[in-house]
Structures are given as C-alpha cells and as structure tokens.
N, C-alpha and C positions, 0 to 999 in steps of 0.2 A: 468578563469580569467574574471572578469566583466569589461565591458566598461562603462566609465562615459560619460554622455551626454555633448556635447560641448556647451558652452554658447555663443550665438551670440554677446552679449554685450562685453564679454571678448575678443573674436576674433577681433571685430571691434576696441576695444581699443588698442590691440596689434598692429594691422596694422597701426592705426593712430600714435601710439607712435614710431613705426619704421620709418615711413615717416618723422615725426617731428624730430626725432633723426638725420636722414640724412641731413635734411635742416639745423639744428643747427650745425652739424659737418662742413658743407660747409661754413657757416657763421664764424665759429671759425677759419677755415683755412684761410679765407679771412682776418680776423683781424690779424692773425699771420703774413701773408704776408705783410700787411700794416705796421705793427710794424717793421718788418725787413727792409723794404724799407726805412722807415723814419729814422731808426737808421743808415743805410748805407749812406743815403744822408747827415745826420748830421756828420758822421765820415769823409766823403769826404770834406765837407765844412770846417770842423775843420782843416783838413790837409792844405787846401788852405789858410785859415786865418793864420795859423802858418807860412807858407811860405811867405805870404805877410808881416807879422810882422817882420820876419827875414830880408826881403829886406828893409823894412822901417827903421829898426835899422841900417842896413849897410849904407843906404843913409844919415841918420842923423849923424852917426859917420864920414862919408866921408865929410859932409858939415862942421863939427866941426874941421877939420884939419886946422892948421894955415897957411900953405904955399900955399893954393889954391886960384885961381882967384875968385873974387866975383861972376862972372857969373856962374862958375862951382858950387860954393856953393849954389847960389840961385836956380840953376837947380836941384840939389840934394834935397834941401828942398822942392821945388815945387813938385817933383816926389813923395817924401815921403808924402806930404799932399794929393796928388791924390790917393795914396794907401789907406789912411785913409778914405777919403771922397767919393771916387769913381770918375770915369772918365766920361766925356761927350762923346757921340758917335761921331765918325768921320763924320757921315752924319747928316745934320741938321734934327732935329726932331726925331732922332733915340733913341733907349733906352740907358739909362745911365748904365754904368758898375758899379755894387755895390762895395763899399769900405769895409774896414775891419769892421767898425761899423755896416753897414747894413747886412753884412754876419753873424756877430755874433748874431744879433737879429734873423735872419732867423734860425740859428742853435738852438737857444733856442726854437723856435716854432716847429722845427722838432723833438727835443727831447721830447717836451710835447706831440706831436702827436704820437710818438712811444710809450710813456708811456701809453697814453690813449688807444691805440689799443691793447697793451699787457694786460691791465686790462680788456678790453672788451673780449679778447680771453679767459682769465681766467674765467670770468663769464659764457661765453658760454660753456666752458669745464665742469664747475660745473653743468650747466643745462643739458648737454648731459649725464653726469654721473647719474643725478637724473632720467632722462628718461630711461636710460638703466636698472637701478635698478627697475624702475616701470615695465618695460617689463618683467624682471625676476619674479617679484611678480605676474604679470598677468598670466605668463606661469605656475607658481606654483599653482595659483588659478585654472587653467584649469586642471592641473594634479590631484590635491587633491580635486577638486570640493568644494572649500571653498570660501564663499563670503567674509570673512574677508581679505583674500589676494587680492581679486578683488578690494575692496575699498581702501585698503592700496596702492596697485600698481597704481590705478587710481589717488589717492591723490598725490603720489610721482611724477607721470608723470605730473600732473597739476602744481606742485611746480617747476618742471624742465622747463615747458613752461613759467611760470611766471618769473623765473630767466633769461631765455633767452630773454624774452621781455624787461625786465629791462636792460639787457646788451646791447641790440640793441638800445633801446631808449636812454640809457645813452650815447652811442656813437653818436647818432644823435643830442642830445641836447647839447653835449659838444662842 
C-alpha cells in the first residue's frame, strides 16, 4: 500500500474550516436563542394585552349599565381609559406603566426581532453546512491527492464564510 504525501495547505484549510464552523455554530445557536426569547416575550405580552382588553371591555360594559351612580360609571370609564393609555407611577417621577396600545407596539417589535433572529439563524446554518461540505471535500482531496477537490473544498468553505458574514452583518445592520 502506498502512502500519499499530506498537503500542508490542505491540512491548514481543514483546521481553519473546523474552527470557523465551530464559531458559526455558536453564532447560530445564539441567534436561535434570541429568536426564541423574543417570541416568548411577545407571547407573554400578548397574553397580558388580551387580559387587559377583557378587563377594559368589562369596565366599559359596567359603565354602560343604566342603574349605576354617575361616580361609579365615571370611575369605571376612567379605569378603562387608564388600561388603554397606561398609568402614571404612584411615585413622582417614576416610570409610567404601559397601556394596551404601548404594549401592542412593543409586541410588534418583539415579533420583528424574533423573525430577524430566526432568519439570521437560518443563514448561519446554511453557512455552517457549506463549511462542513468544504471540510469533506478537503478531506477527500487529502485522501485522493487531487487538487480539484482542494480548490472546490476551499471555494465552498469561502462561500460558507461569506454567507455567515452576510448573516451576521445583516443582523447587525437590521
């Protein structure tokens, strides 16, 4: 059995691709975690808004009952308005509690953030796949001592790195 000579360029490219694949995988997992956290926060906020809307509807219905005192009706309508607009803090200068409209706006932002992170995760997954195929071709180049697989593997690995860079930069720019 004859032994083929190991190409130092090929070995270096394999090591570099393995390291880059690990880094991209970690970035992909972080994007997935970010997407899940934003989606869960949006779901929690949606539940809170629905509960606030139900309370608001109940207060408005109560205020529209004919036999109630004017002060009770005004109090119910005032509380319904506070649910919609938000409440001032009990302490002067304290933060304002968000109302239904402000929370709904925040939900839209959280959903957009979750969608962006999921898209970034998909791009990073594609980049990782390209790098892994590049590693496979580089290893095949070593086994078969063929330069064509070396350049094909290096090109595919470079494409993976470029897709990863676009995925990361797209997330930063968004």
